[in-house]
C-alpha positions as CSV (number, residue, x, y, z in Angstrom):
1,M,-23.3,-5.8,-6.6
2,T,-24.1,-4.4,-3.3
3,I,-21.2,-4.6,-1.1
4,D,-22.0,-5.5,2.9
5,T,-19.7,-3.8,4.9
6,R,-20.5,-5.2,8.0
7,T,-20.3,-8.5,6.9
8,L,-16.8,-8.5,4.7
9,L,-14.9,-6.2,7.2
10,P,-15.1,-8.7,9.7
11,I,-14.0,-11.6,7.1
12,A,-11.2,-9.7,6.1
13,E,-9.6,-9.1,9.4
14,R,-10.5,-12.9,9.9
15,A,-8.0,-13.3,6.6
16,V,-5.5,-11.0,7.8
17,T,-5.7,-12.7,11.2
18,L,-4.5,-15.9,9.1
19,A,-2.0,-14.6,7.4
20,S,-0.3,-12.5,10.4
21,E,0.3,-16.0,12.2
22,I,1.8,-17.4,9.4
23,I,4.2,-14.5,9.2
24,K,5.2,-14.6,12.8
25,T,5.8,-18.2,12.9
26,R,7.5,-19.4,10.4
27,L,10.8,-18.5,9.5
28,P,11.4,-17.1,5.7
29,G,12.2,-20.4,4.2
30,M,13.7,-20.6,0.4
31,V,13.5,-17.9,-1.1
32,T,12.5,-17.6,-5.3
33,S,13.9,-15.1,-7.4
34,K,11.1,-13.1,-9.6
35,G,13.2,-11.1,-11.7
36,D,16.2,-9.0,-11.1
37,R,16.6,-8.0,-6.9
38,D,13.1,-9.6,-7.2
39,M,11.9,-12.3,-4.5
40,A,9.1,-14.2,-2.7
41,T,9.8,-16.7,0.6
42,E,7.9,-19.5,1.0
43,V,5.9,-17.2,3.7
44,D,4.5,-15.3,0.9
45,Y,3.2,-18.1,-1.3
46,A,1.8,-19.8,2.2
47,V,0.0,-16.6,3.1
48,E,-1.1,-16.4,0.0
49,E,-2.2,-20.1,-0.7
50,A,-4.2,-19.6,2.9
51,V,-6.0,-16.5,2.2
52,R,-7.0,-17.3,-1.2
53,E,-8.8,-20.7,0.0
54,F,-10.1,-18.9,3.3
55,L,-11.6,-16.0,0.9
56,G,-12.6,-18.8,-2.0
57,R,-14.7,-20.4,1.0
58,E,-15.9,-17.6,2.9
59,T,-17.0,-14.9,-0.4
60,P,-17.0,-17.3,-3.6
61,E,-18.6,-14.3,-5.3
62,I,-15.5,-12.5,-5.3
63,S,-12.4,-12.5,-7.5
64,F,-9.1,-12.8,-6.0
65,L,-5.9,-11.4,-6.8
66,G,-2.6,-12.0,-5.3
67,E,1.0,-10.5,-5.9
68,E,2.6,-14.2,-6.2
69,E,-0.4,-16.1,-7.7
70,G,-2.6,-13.9,-10.1
71,I,-6.0,-13.8,-10.7
72,S,-8.8,-17.0,-9.6
73,G,-12.3,-16.3,-9.1
74,I,-15.6,-15.4,-11.4
75,G,-15.5,-11.8,-12.3
76,T,-18.2,-9.8,-10.9
77,G,-16.7,-6.8,-10.6
78,L,-15.7,-7.4,-6.8
79,M,-12.2,-8.2,-6.3
80,W,-10.1,-9.0,-3.3
81,A,-6.3,-7.8,-3.6
82,L,-3.5,-9.1,-1.4
83,D,-0.3,-8.4,-0.5
84,P,0.9,-11.6,1.5
85,V,3.9,-10.0,2.8
86,D,4.3,-6.2,1.8
87,G,8.5,-5.4,2.1
88,T,9.6,-8.7,1.3
89,A,12.9,-7.8,1.8
90,N,12.7,-5.9,4.8
91,F,11.2,-9.6,6.4
92,L,14.1,-11.6,4.7
93,H,16.2,-9.2,6.3
94,G,14.6,-9.0,9.7
95,I,13.4,-5.6,9.4
96,P,10.2,-5.4,11.1
97,L,8.9,-2.8,8.5
98,C,6.6,-5.2,6.2
99,G,3.0,-6.8,6.6
100,V,-0.1,-8.2,4.9
101,S,-2.3,-6.1,3.0
102,L,-5.9,-7.1,1.9
103,G,-8.4,-4.6,-0.3
104,L,-11.8,-5.3,-1.5
105,V,-12.0,-3.2,-4.8
106,D,-15.3,-2.5,-6.8
107,K,-14.5,-2.3,-10.1
108,D,-11.7,0.6,-10.4
109,A,-11.9,1.6,-6.4
110,P,-10.9,0.1,-3.0
111,T,-13.6,-0.1,-0.7
112,L,-12.2,-1.7,2.5
113,G,-8.9,-2.2,3.5
114,V,-6.8,-4.0,6.1
115,I,-3.6,-3.7,7.3
116,E,-1.7,-5.6,9.5
117,L,1.8,-5.1,10.8
118,P,2.9,-7.9,12.8
119,F,6.1,-7.4,14.3
120,L,4.7,-4.0,15.2
121,A,1.3,-5.3,16.8
122,T,-0.8,-2.5,15.0
123,R,-4.0,-3.4,12.6
124,Y,-5.1,-0.9,10.4
125,T,-8.7,-1.2,9.0
126,A,-11.5,0.9,7.2
127,A,-14.6,0.5,5.2
128,I,-15.8,2.9,3.1
129,D,-17.5,5.6,4.5
130,G,-16.6,4.3,8.0
131,G,-13.3,6.1,8.9
132,A,-10.2,4.7,9.8
133,R,-8.7,3.1,12.9
134,A,-5.5,1.4,14.1
135,N,-6.2,-1.2,16.5
136,G,-9.7,0.0,17.0
137,T,-9.1,3.5,17.9
138,P,-9.8,6.0,15.1
139,I,-6.8,7.7,13.4
140,R,-6.6,11.1,10.9
141,V,-3.8,12.8,9.1
142,S,-1.3,15.1,9.9
143,H,-2.5,18.6,9.9
144,T,1.1,20.2,8.5
145,S,0.6,22.8,5.8
146,D,4.2,23.5,5.0
147,L,6.4,21.3,2.8
148,D,9.8,22.4,5.2
149,A,7.6,21.1,8.1
150,A,6.5,17.8,6.2
151,I,7.9,14.6,6.6
152,V,7.5,12.9,3.6
153,A,7.8,8.8,2.7
154,I,8.7,7.4,-0.5
155,G,8.9,4.1,-2.5
156,D,11.3,2.1,-3.3
157,Y,13.7,2.7,-5.9
158,A,13.0,0.6,-9.2
159,V,14.6,-3.0,-9.6
160,G,14.6,-4.9,-13.4
161,T,14.1,-4.0,-16.3
162,N,14.6,-0.4,-17.6
163,A,15.5,0.0,-13.9
164,E,18.2,3.1,-14.7
165,S,15.6,5.1,-16.7
166,R,12.8,4.2,-14.2
167,N,14.7,5.4,-11.7
168,R,15.4,9.1,-13.5
169,P,12.4,10.4,-12.3
170,R,12.6,8.7,-8.8
171,L,15.9,10.0,-8.2
172,A,15.0,13.5,-9.4
173,L,12.1,13.4,-7.2
174,T,14.2,12.7,-4.4
175,E,16.5,15.9,-5.0
176,E,13.2,17.9,-5.2
177,L,12.1,16.5,-2.1
178,A,15.4,16.7,-0.1
179,A,15.7,20.3,-0.8
180,R,12.2,21.3,0.0
181,V,10.7,19.0,3.0
182,Q,12.1,18.7,6.8
183,R,12.9,14.7,6.3
184,V,12.7,12.2,3.5
185,R,12.0,8.6,4.3
186,M,12.1,5.5,2.6
187,F,10.5,2.5,4.7
188,G,10.4,-0.5,1.9
189,S,6.9,-1.3,2.2
190,A,3.6,0.5,0.6
191,A,1.1,-0.5,3.2
192,V,3.5,1.1,6.2
193,D,3.8,4.2,4.1
194,L,0.2,4.6,3.5
195,A,-1.0,3.1,7.0
196,W,1.6,5.5,8.6
197,V,0.2,8.6,6.3
198,A,-3.3,7.2,7.7
199,E,-1.9,7.7,11.0
200,G,-0.3,11.0,11.0
201,K,3.3,9.8,11.6
202,V,4.2,11.0,7.8
203,D,2.6,13.8,6.4
204,A,2.6,12.4,3.1
205,N,3.6,9.2,0.6
206,I,4.5,9.5,-3.2
207,M,4.9,6.5,-5.0
208,L,5.9,6.2,-8.6
209,S,3.9,3.1,-9.1
210,N,0.5,1.2,-8.5
211,N,0.3,-2.2,-8.0
212,P,-3.6,-3.3,-6.7
213,W,-2.2,-5.8,-4.3
214,D,0.2,-2.8,-3.3
215,T,-2.1,0.2,-2.6
216,A,-5.6,-1.2,-2.9
217,A,-6.0,-1.6,1.4
218,G,-3.4,1.6,2.2
219,V,-5.7,4.0,-0.3
220,L,-8.8,3.3,1.5
221,I,-7.4,3.3,4.6
222,A,-5.5,7.0,4.1
223,R,-8.6,7.9,2.5
224,E,-10.8,7.2,5.6
225,A,-8.6,8.9,7.3
226,G,-9.0,12.2,5.8
227,A,-6.0,12.1,3.2
228,T,-6.0,13.0,-0.4
229,V,-5.2,10.4,-2.6
230,I,-4.3,10.9,-6.3
231,D,-2.5,10.2,-9.5
232,M,1.1,12.3,-10.7
233,D,-1.4,14.6,-12.2
234,G,-3.6,15.4,-9.5
235,S,-6.1,13.7,-10.7
236,P,-8.0,10.9,-8.0
237,H,-6.2,8.0,-8.0
238,T,-7.8,4.6,-9.1
239,M,-6.2,1.4,-9.3
240,T,-5.2,2.0,-12.9
241,S,-3.3,5.2,-11.9
242,R,0.1,5.5,-12.8
243,A,1.4,6.7,-9.3
244,T,0.4,6.9,-5.6
245,I,0.4,10.0,-3.7
246,A,-1.4,10.0,-0.6
247,A,-1.1,13.3,1.8
248,S,-2.2,15.4,4.3
249,P,-5.0,18.2,1.9
250,K,-3.0,21.3,2.8
251,L,0.2,19.6,1.1
252,V,-1.3,18.5,-2.2
253,A,-1.0,21.3,-4.5
254,D,2.8,22.2,-3.4
255,L,3.6,18.0,-3.8
256,V,1.9,18.3,-7.7
257,E,4.3,21.4,-8.6
258,L,7.0,19.6,-6.8
259,I,6.5,16.4,-8.6
260,A,6.1,18.0,-11.9
261,E,9.3,20.1,-11.6
262,A,10.8,16.4,-11.1
263,Q,9.4,15.2,-14.0
264,K,11.0,17.9,-16.0
265,A,14.4,17.6,-14.4
266,A,14.5,13.9,-15.0
267,K,13.6,14.8,-18.9
268,A,16.2,17.5,-19.2
């Protein structure tokens, strides 16, 4: 199926506007536990319901995957992937580093992305081969080439089942980064991490996880801004990758080496 980004990007932006208004105007409401230290608010569910309904009307031929309620629609190879509130813990505590992330995935690769950070009044957009923008202004990744000058964002530590064993490589990675880079940051939102790589606010982002609703939009935005986005072993990132690493191109080789060292340390 041919993607007409001229049609789909405005539709995606309208969906994100709808989502953003809900996030900005409603209190979190009742919190539903999804497991150990994993939760969803009433706003998460309200955003997903509204966006699913809207896109179901506007693009009935495209399936839809939401973090909270799963997949719906017919399987044509195209799929919307939505994180209704990326950074729910931040949102729940009044921390403004949270937002809505909507990507369009063609089989295994994102082709369109919109991220809005409502409390920072910033919207990031990209369509494949069309560049990336923040509030309509073109953005590019940083030119940083040395790890000791790099600010690197990392994903959250694991919670839930097998959290202790899953965190060993994360903690080893943190230790390796702390010894090598200028600063390590944990913002608590994959959307923020990837959008800020695209905008050059941070030089790299390393997440030892990969859920389509978390990464589809941000991966495409980062790539269109000039970032290299890879899996843990250095292969090109896809929606089925084990990890999500996005960085200024000149940092990638050193980061792959550093991640490999952290993996060895975690197993020692």
